[in-house]
Structure formats: C-alpha cells, structure tokens
C-alpha positions as CSV (number, residue, x, y, z in Angstrom):
1,X,99.7,350.5,79.1
2,X,97.8,349.3,75.9
3,X,94.4,347.2,76.8
4,X,92.6,345.1,74.3
5,X,89.0,343.9,75.0
6,X,87.2,340.5,74.3
7,X,83.4,340.2,74.7
8,X,81.7,336.6,74.0
9,X,78.2,338.4,73.8
10,X,78.8,341.5,71.7
11,X,82.2,341.4,70.2
12,X,83.4,340.2,66.6
13,X,86.5,338.8,65.5
14,X,86.0,339.8,61.8
15,X,84.8,343.5,62.6
16,X,85.9,344.2,66.1
17,X,88.9,346.4,66.9
18,X,89.7,345.0,70.4
19,X,88.7,348.2,72.2
20,X,85.9,348.3,75.0
21,X,83.3,349.7,72.7
22,X,84.2,347.5,69.7
23,X,85.7,344.3,71.1
24,X,86.7,340.9,69.7
25,X,84.6,337.7,70.5
26,X,87.4,335.5,71.4
27,X,90.4,335.4,73.5
28,X,92.2,333.4,71.0
29,X,92.0,336.3,68.6
30,X,94.1,338.3,70.9
31,X,96.6,335.8,72.1
32,X,96.6,332.7,69.7
33,X,95.3,333.1,66.2
34,X,97.1,329.9,65.1
35,X,100.3,329.5,63.4
36,X,98.9,331.8,60.7
37,X,97.6,334.7,60.9
38,X,98.9,334.6,64.6
39,X,97.6,336.8,67.4
40,X,95.8,340.1,66.8
41,X,97.9,342.2,69.1
42,X,101.5,343.0,69.0
43,X,103.4,343.5,72.3
44,X,105.4,346.9,72.9
45,X,108.9,347.0,73.6
46,X,108.0,348.0,77.0
47,X,104.9,348.6,79.4
48,X,102.2,345.9,80.4
49,X,99.5,344.9,78.0
50,X,96.4,343.6,79.2
51,X,93.8,341.6,77.5
52,X,90.6,342.3,79.5
53,X,87.6,339.5,79.1
54,X,84.1,340.4,79.9
55,X,82.0,338.2,81.7
56,X,80.5,335.2,79.6
57,X,81.4,331.8,78.3
58,X,84.5,331.1,76.1
59,X,85.0,327.9,74.8
60,X,88.5,327.8,73.5
61,X,91.5,325.4,73.9
62,X,94.5,327.9,73.2
63,X,98.3,328.0,72.8
64,X,99.8,331.7,73.9
65,X,101.7,332.8,70.6
66,X,102.8,336.2,72.0
67,X,106.2,336.6,73.6
68,X,106.1,338.9,76.7
69,X,109.3,339.8,78.4
70,X,110.4,341.4,81.8
71,X,109.9,344.8,80.2
72,X,106.7,344.1,78.4
73,X,104.7,341.6,80.5
74,X,101.2,340.2,79.5
75,X,98.2,340.4,81.8
76,X,95.1,338.2,80.7
77,X,92.3,339.1,82.9
78,X,88.8,338.5,83.5
79,X,86.5,341.5,84.4
80,X,83.9,340.0,86.8
81,X,82.7,343.5,88.1
82,X,82.8,345.3,84.7
83,X,85.0,348.0,85.9
84,X,87.6,347.7,83.2
85,X,85.4,347.5,80.6
86,X,83.5,350.7,82.3
87,X,87.0,352.5,82.4
88,X,87.5,351.6,78.7
89,X,84.4,353.6,77.7
90,X,82.0,350.8,77.5
91,X,78.5,352.3,78.4
92,X,76.9,348.8,79.5
93,X,79.6,346.9,81.1
94,X,78.6,343.3,82.4
95,X,79.2,341.6,85.8
96,X,79.3,338.0,86.5
97,X,81.7,334.9,86.0
98,X,84.4,334.7,83.4
99,X,84.3,331.1,82.1
100,X,87.0,329.8,79.9
101,X,86.2,326.3,79.0
102,X,88.0,323.6,76.9
103,X,84.8,322.2,75.9
104,X,82.8,322.6,72.7
105,X,79.6,322.6,74.3
106,X,78.5,321.1,77.9
107,X,78.6,317.7,76.9
108,X,81.8,317.6,74.6
109,X,85.1,317.9,75.8
110,X,87.8,319.3,73.4
111,X,91.0,317.3,73.2
112,X,93.1,320.2,74.7
113,X,94.1,322.2,77.4
114,X,92.3,325.5,78.0
115,X,95.5,327.1,77.9
116,X,99.0,326.2,76.9
117,X,101.9,328.5,77.7
118,X,104.9,326.8,76.3
119,X,108.4,328.4,76.9
120,X,107.0,331.9,77.4
121,X,107.5,334.1,80.5
122,X,106.1,337.1,82.3
123,X,102.5,336.1,81.8
124,X,99.6,336.8,84.7
125,X,96.2,335.1,84.4
126,X,93.6,336.4,86.8
127,X,90.0,336.4,87.5
128,X,88.7,333.4,85.3
129,X,86.9,330.2,85.9
130,X,89.2,327.9,83.6
131,X,88.2,324.1,82.9
132,X,90.4,321.8,81.0
133,X,89.1,319.3,78.4
134,X,90.1,315.8,77.7
135,X,93.4,314.0,78.3
136,X,93.7,312.8,74.7
137,X,95.7,315.6,73.4
138,X,99.1,314.5,74.3
139,X,101.3,316.2,75.5
140,X,99.1,318.5,77.0
141,X,96.6,316.2,78.8
142,X,93.5,318.5,79.2
143,X,94.7,320.7,82.0
144,X,93.0,323.9,82.7
145,X,96.5,325.6,82.3
146,X,99.7,323.6,81.0
147,X,103.2,325.6,81.5
148,X,105.9,323.5,79.7
149,X,109.1,325.4,80.2
150,X,107.2,328.6,81.2
151,X,108.9,330.9,83.7
152,X,107.7,333.9,85.6
153,X,104.1,332.9,85.6
154,X,101.4,334.3,88.0
155,X,97.9,332.9,88.5
156,X,95.8,334.6,90.7
157,X,92.0,334.8,91.7
158,X,90.9,331.9,89.5
159,X,89.0,328.7,89.8
160,X,90.9,326.2,87.9
161,X,89.0,322.8,87.2
162,X,91.0,319.8,85.8
163,X,90.4,317.1,83.2
164,X,87.5,314.9,83.7
165,X,88.9,311.7,82.4
166,X,90.2,309.1,84.7
167,X,93.8,309.3,83.8
168,X,96.9,309.3,86.2
169,X,99.0,311.8,84.1
170,X,96.1,314.3,84.1
171,X,96.5,317.6,86.0
172,X,94.6,320.8,86.6
173,X,97.7,322.9,86.4
174,X,101.1,321.3,85.4
175,X,104.3,323.0,85.2
176,X,107.5,321.5,83.6
177,X,110.7,322.8,84.6
178,X,114.1,322.7,82.6
179,X,117.0,321.3,84.8
180,X,118.6,323.9,86.9
181,X,115.8,326.7,86.0
182,X,113.7,328.6,88.3
183,X,110.2,328.5,87.3
184,X,109.0,331.8,89.3
185,X,105.5,330.4,89.4
186,X,103.0,332.0,91.8
187,X,99.4,330.5,92.3
188,X,97.5,332.5,94.9
189,X,94.0,333.3,96.1
190,X,92.6,330.4,93.8
191,X,90.6,327.4,94.2
192,X,91.6,324.2,92.4
193,X,89.2,321.3,91.8
194,X,90.6,318.0,90.4
195,X,88.2,316.4,88.0
196,X,88.7,313.0,89.6
197,X,90.4,310.9,92.0
198,X,93.2,310.2,89.4
199,X,93.6,314.0,88.6
200,X,96.6,315.8,90.1
201,X,96.0,319.4,91.3
202,X,99.1,321.3,90.8
203,X,101.8,319.1,89.4
204,X,105.3,320.5,89.1
205,X,107.8,318.1,86.9
206,X,111.4,318.7,87.4
207,X,114.4,316.9,86.4
208,X,117.4,316.1,88.2
209,X,120.5,318.0,87.8
210,X,124.3,318.0,88.7
211,X,123.4,320.4,91.8
212,X,120.6,321.1,93.7
213,X,118.5,323.9,92.4
214,X,115.5,326.4,93.2
215,X,112.3,325.4,91.4
216,X,110.9,328.6,92.5
217,X,107.0,327.8,93.1
218,X,104.8,329.6,95.6
219,X,101.2,328.4,96.5
220,X,99.6,330.8,98.8
221,X,96.0,331.2,100.0
222,X,94.5,328.5,97.8
223,X,91.6,326.0,98.3
224,X,92.2,322.4,97.1
225,X,89.5,319.8,96.6
226,X,89.6,316.2,95.8
227,X,91.9,314.4,93.6
228,X,95.1,312.1,93.5
229,X,98.0,314.4,94.6
230,X,96.6,318.0,95.2
231,X,100.1,319.3,95.1
232,X,103.0,317.2,93.7
233,X,106.5,317.8,92.8
234,X,107.6,315.0,90.7
235,X,111.0,313.8,89.4
236,X,111.0,313.8,85.7
237,X,114.0,312.2,84.1
238,X,117.6,314.2,84.3
239,X,120.7,312.9,85.3
240,X,123.2,314.1,88.2
241,X,121.5,312.9,91.3
242,X,120.7,316.3,92.6
243,X,117.1,317.8,93.5
244,X,114.8,320.3,92.6
245,X,113.7,322.4,95.9
246,X,112.4,325.8,96.8
247,X,108.6,325.0,96.7
248,X,106.5,326.9,99.4
249,X,102.9,326.3,100.3
250,X,101.2,328.5,102.8
251,X,97.8,329.6,103.9
252,X,96.3,326.9,102.1
253,X,93.0,324.3,102.8
254,X,93.0,321.1,101.4
255,X,89.7,319.2,101.4
256,X,88.3,315.8,100.4
257,X,89.8,312.3,100.0
258,X,92.9,313.0,97.8
259,X,93.7,309.1,96.9
260,X,97.6,309.7,97.3
261,X,98.6,312.8,99.3
262,X,97.7,316.4,99.6
263,X,101.2,317.7,99.3
264,X,103.9,315.0,98.0
265,X,107.5,315.0,97.2
266,X,108.6,312.2,94.7
267,X,111.6,310.2,95.5
268,X,114.9,311.4,94.0
269,X,118.1,309.7,93.8
270,X,119.4,310.9,97.2
271,X,118.6,312.7,100.5
272,X,118.2,316.6,100.1
273,X,120.6,319.2,101.9
274,X,117.6,321.6,102.4
275,X,113.8,320.8,102.1
276,X,112.2,320.3,98.9
277,X,108.8,321.8,99.9
278,X,108.2,324.0,103.0
279,X,104.5,323.9,104.3
280,X,103.0,326.5,106.7
281,X,99.8,327.5,108.1
282,X,97.9,325.0,106.1
283,X,94.8,323.0,107.1
284,X,94.3,319.4,106.0
285,X,90.7,318.3,106.5
286,X,89.6,314.7,105.8
287,X,92.3,313.8,103.7
288,X,93.6,310.4,103.0
289,X,97.4,311.3,103.6
290,X,98.2,315.0,104.0
291,X,102.0,315.5,103.6
292,X,104.2,312.6,102.1
293,X,107.9,312.8,101.4
294,X,109.9,309.9,99.7
295,X,112.6,311.1,102.3
296,X,112.3,312.5,105.7
297,X,114.4,315.4,104.6
298,X,112.1,316.4,101.7
299,X,109.2,318.1,103.5
300,X,109.6,320.8,106.2
301,X,105.9,321.2,107.9
302,X,105.0,323.4,110.7
303,X,102.1,325.4,112.2
304,X,99.6,323.2,110.2
305,X,96.5,321.6,111.2
306,X,95.5,318.1,110.4
307,X,92.3,315.9,110.7
308,X,91.5,312.6,109.4
309,X,93.7,310.0,107.5
310,X,97.3,309.9,108.0
311,X,98.8,313.4,108.8
312,X,102.4,312.5,107.6
313,X,104.4,309.9,105.9
314,X,107.9,309.9,105.9
315,X,107.8,313.5,107.1
316,X,109.1,314.9,110.5
317,X,106.2,316.4,112.7
318,X,106.2,320.2,113.2
319,X,106.9,321.3,116.6
320,X,103.8,323.8,116.4
321,X,101.3,321.5,114.2
322,X,98.2,319.9,115.5
323,X,95.9,317.1,115.0
324,X,92.2,317.7,115.6
325,X,89.0,319.1,114.5
326,X,89.4,322.4,112.5
327,X,85.8,323.3,112.7
328,X,85.1,324.7,109.3
329,X,81.9,325.9,108.0
330,X,80.6,323.5,105.3
331,X,77.1,325.1,104.9
332,X,78.2,328.3,104.0
333,X,75.3,329.9,106.1
334,X,72.8,329.4,103.1
335,X,69.9,328.6,105.4
336,X,70.4,331.9,107.3
337,X,69.7,334.0,104.2
338,X,71.6,336.8,102.9
339,X,74.9,336.4,100.9
340,X,76.6,332.9,101.4
341,X,79.7,332.9,103.1
342,X,82.7,330.9,101.6
343,X,82.6,327.1,102.3
344,X,85.5,326.1,104.5
345,X,85.8,329.3,106.4
346,X,86.6,328.7,110.1
347,X,83.4,328.9,112.6
348,X,83.8,331.2,115.5
349,X,85.7,329.5,118.2
350,X,87.7,327.3,115.7
351,X,91.2,326.3,116.9
352,X,92.6,327.7,113.3
353,X,92.1,331.1,114.3
354,X,95.1,333.1,115.5
355,X,97.1,330.0,114.9
356,X,100.4,331.4,114.0
357,X,102.5,334.4,113.1
358,X,101.6,335.8,109.6
359,X,104.2,336.0,107.1
360,X,104.2,339.2,104.7
361,X,103.1,337.5,101.8
362,X,99.8,336.3,103.7
363,X,98.8,339.9,104.4
364,X,95.3,339.1,102.9
365,X,93.5,335.6,102.6
366,X,91.9,334.0,99.6
367,X,89.2,336.8,99.2
368,X,91.5,339.7,99.7
369,X,90.4,340.2,103.6
370,X,93.2,341.4,105.6
371,X,94.7,338.8,107.9
372,X,95.5,339.6,111.3
373,X,98.9,338.5,113.3
374,X,98.7,335.8,114.3
375,X,96.6,334.8,111.7
376,X,94.5,331.7,111.0
377,X,95.6,328.5,109.3
378,X,94.3,327.9,105.9
379,X,93.1,330.1,102.9
380,X,90.2,331.9,105.0
381,X,89.7,334.1,107.8
382,X,86.7,334.5,110.0
383,X,84.2,337.0,108.0
384,X,81.8,339.1,109.6
385,X,78.4,337.4,110.4
386,X,75.9,337.3,107.4
387,X,73.4,340.2,108.1
388,X,75.6,342.1,110.3
389,X,78.9,343.7,110.5
390,X,81.3,344.2,107.7
391,X,80.7,342.5,104.6
392,X,83.2,340.0,103.3
393,X,85.0,341.4,100.2
394,X,84.7,339.1,97.2
395,X,87.7,339.6,94.8
396,X,86.7,336.9,92.2
397,X,83.7,334.9,90.7
398,X,80.9,336.9,92.0
399,X,77.4,336.8,90.4
400,X,76.1,340.2,89.3
C-alpha cells in the first residue's frame, strides 16, 4: 500500500519527497498538478494508494487528475490524531483539524469547488473539514465536493460546508449521474452545513431514462444543518419517462429551517414503480418541511421522528413514525465543564432512544460509538455523562 504525505506547516512541493519525514506542502501536488505536469504520484496496477494530510489549513481548489480503479483505489485522508504520520516515521506528528478550504484567505473565496472529481471512480475522502468557495465558477458552483459523472465514491468522517453565495444552484455536495448508471455514492458519519438558505446540502442530479434505474446513493449517520433542500434527488434532463431511484437515508438528523425540504424528490414524468428515496430512523427537528415528494409514490418513510413545520408533503405517513418533541441536547453540556458533548445528542429519557430495529449498516453512530438494537433515531446515540462513565469516541475533527 503506497502512502504519500502532505504537511502545510513543514512540507515543500519543490524539495519534498511525499514521505512522512519529507512531505509535500499541498494536496494538489499529489492529486492535481494541473494539466501539466500533472499529479506527482502514479497509481500502481493494484493496491490502495493513500494520500495522508497532516492537520493544518490547505487553501486549495482542486481537480482530481488521477484515475483510480477497482483494483487500485485512492484514499485521501486527513490525519487528525497524527497516528498515520507517526506510523510513517514522523517524530513530531501533529493533532488537530485538517481544513481544506476553497478560500485564498479568510475574506476571499476562490471561484472554485474545493475538490472536483469528474468522471473518476473508486475514491474515498475522509477526516477533513472541507469548505467550498464562490459559485461563479460554472459548472462547479463553489461546492465543497463536486462529483460530475463520478462513481464508487465514499465520503466519511468529514465536515462539509457549502458555498457562501446566495444562489439556488449552489450545493455543498453535488453528484451528477449518467442516465442508467449507478453512482455507488456513500456519505456517512459526516456533518453537512449549508452556506445559506438557498444552498442545497446533498444534491443528486439524475436524468430520465428508458427504464427505471438504481442511482445507488446511501446517506448514513449524518447531521444536516440549515439550507434549502438538505437532500435532493433532482431530475436533470433526459428522455424516456423513467425515474432514478435507489436512494437510502438512514440514521440522520436534520436541523434548521430548510427553506424547501429536508429530503426532497423532484417531479418526474410519472409515478414510480418503487420508491425513489427510502428514509428510516431519521430525526427532523424544527424544519419547515421535512420530507417532500412530488408524487406520493416517491418517498417511503417510516420509523422517523418529526417536530416543527410540515412533517410530510405528498408523502404517505409511516406506520411507526412519530411527531413530537425529540429532546435534543443543543447546549452540549458546555457549562458543566469537561469535554463538550456533541450537539443534537438525545437527552436522557428522549423518545428517540430505542426507537427502532437497527439495520446492519448502522452498527455505529456518527461518532463511531456502537448502536444497540433497538437503536436511537438520528445520527447520535446517548453518550456517557461528562465527568463519568465511558467517554464518547470522537472519530474526526478533534482538537489536540
């Protein structure tokens, strides 16, 4: 498994060798490099290649110019606890947040997405905070990550923050499908923060086709804040009158006044033979409209908990879903001292606890803590109290 290392604080793109003891300074040196000379690394015929990024600030708007494959996948990973640099031989590995920003400085956004993966496949991105730039760089409007035609993509343990411009076509994470093609996109254990009330969170654009097809998108154990449509399956051209389906949303928490819907399926030519989006074990707290289908056949929701606004629009109510007060911990126990607990974790006695049977792929929550069966609705289980019991395990974005 070849490993390459990047450090903003002590690396060099001119004299670095991409090792833990002599790293490069930018992520772009490893995976982009422009049309010429291109990326500094070459993928092997087989085996996983990792680009390991030390805590620090990386102000880069990049396009992936490598071509991973099923036999030679690529992992781009932050190293917030310093363990990967230490394993590579670095004597002074750092801990902290790994920030990837499409901003030239804190006052100036780039006309770019932080990362564009166009037509590539077999890529994992994990353990970063990634912020998009300005929407003015069409066709990639300031997303944290843009995935036009990309397949077999995993985004895990990240915080994704979207474009800060007020634009209806802006998205934090945008994936564009080819008609009839399965994306195999997995977004898990991540927080998605929309930059404004006109910004989408996860936006999947899929064209009509001659037959229904599986778009293959799973969103598991994620927290969504604010925005227009926090998750949207959007019809994008095409002919044939048949729909993209096969999106699954499970174990997620949706917060804030989304100005359209938390989970939305656009209007297609006709009704669907099977649901386009299946929503399970999610919490919708203080949202304007929680689940919205342009046809009653589009969204299958059950075992979800709703509060505020309109729980459903043109969507049949799940037999086991409830409307009420979820009792979430928004203060994160900061006044009590000790390490803060995660915001939006269920309070003791919350009706979200032991809410429904746990699917196999929800074995852990957003922070990697084991889920019981039955498990809680939403992305977080109830952690041990601050100052006692077993401390929660923080998988990403820890301060050293």
